[in-house]
C-alpha positions, 0 to 999 in steps of 0.5 A: 479672517477669511470672507466669501467674495463675489464673482462676475464672469468676466474673461481675463486675458494677458496682453504683452503689447505695451505700445497700446496702453491707453492714456489715463482718463481716456474712454475705455476701449470698445473692445476690451480685449485691446486693453494691455496688461503691464507689470512694474517694479517700483523702488525708491532708493535714496528717496528717488522713485524708479519705475521699471517695466517688468518682462512679460514672463512675470505675468504668467503666474504669481510666483514669477511676478513676486520673484521679479519684484523681489529681484529688483534689489533696492534699499528702501521701498520696493513693490510691484504693480500689475495691471491686468487688462485695465480691469483690475490691478495687483500690488505686491510688496516683499518684506522680511516677514513675507510678501504683502498682497492687494487685489483691487477688484476681486469681482473681476479677478476671480477668473484668473488663476494668477490671482486665485493662487496668490489669494489662496497662498495667503489664506483668503477664501475665493468662494463667491456669493452669486447674489453679489453685484459690484467690485470688492478689493481684497488683501492688505489695504495698508500695503503702502501706508508707510509711504502715505497711502492710507487704507481709507484713501486706497479704499476710495480709489478702488471703490470708484466703479467709474475708474479703470485699473490704469486710472486707479494706478495713476491715482496711487502714483500721484498720491505717492509722487511717482506719477511722472516715472509711471507715465514714462514706464508705460509710455502714456 
């Protein structure tokens, strides 16, 4: 069932320079425009995690991101994570019945056509309640449940208003066991 969600007028920018990724747990940058974005394909062939950084072209629109994740052909688990300027993240998981989607903070993401296109393709309403204050995850909260990240844990991770998107991604990686591979991929 579609719901109405809030919007906060934050500017969302695309950043391609991964050399300046701030370490997990660090204070947020004073100038948030310095916070980079990064996209990752995560696969687990033969029960070994592999995290691959995606080309910056995959950040341009949702279809390119989904196609880039889908192109990483691997037996077993395959999903993508996109960190948008440390403000919010997106998880996509291609499967035989279509692609599942999760957005960590609709409040931060609604100024981004990338997210609007992805949500509208899946039938989510993106109209907002102007009185709402706060963040709100949207999408399939069970997207990684079969791997050990249940809905209740993902909810706790994204509901933490003190954590930035890269911190939340690291919590997910630690829960699932690919934190070392994540650190190497984003050069933390």
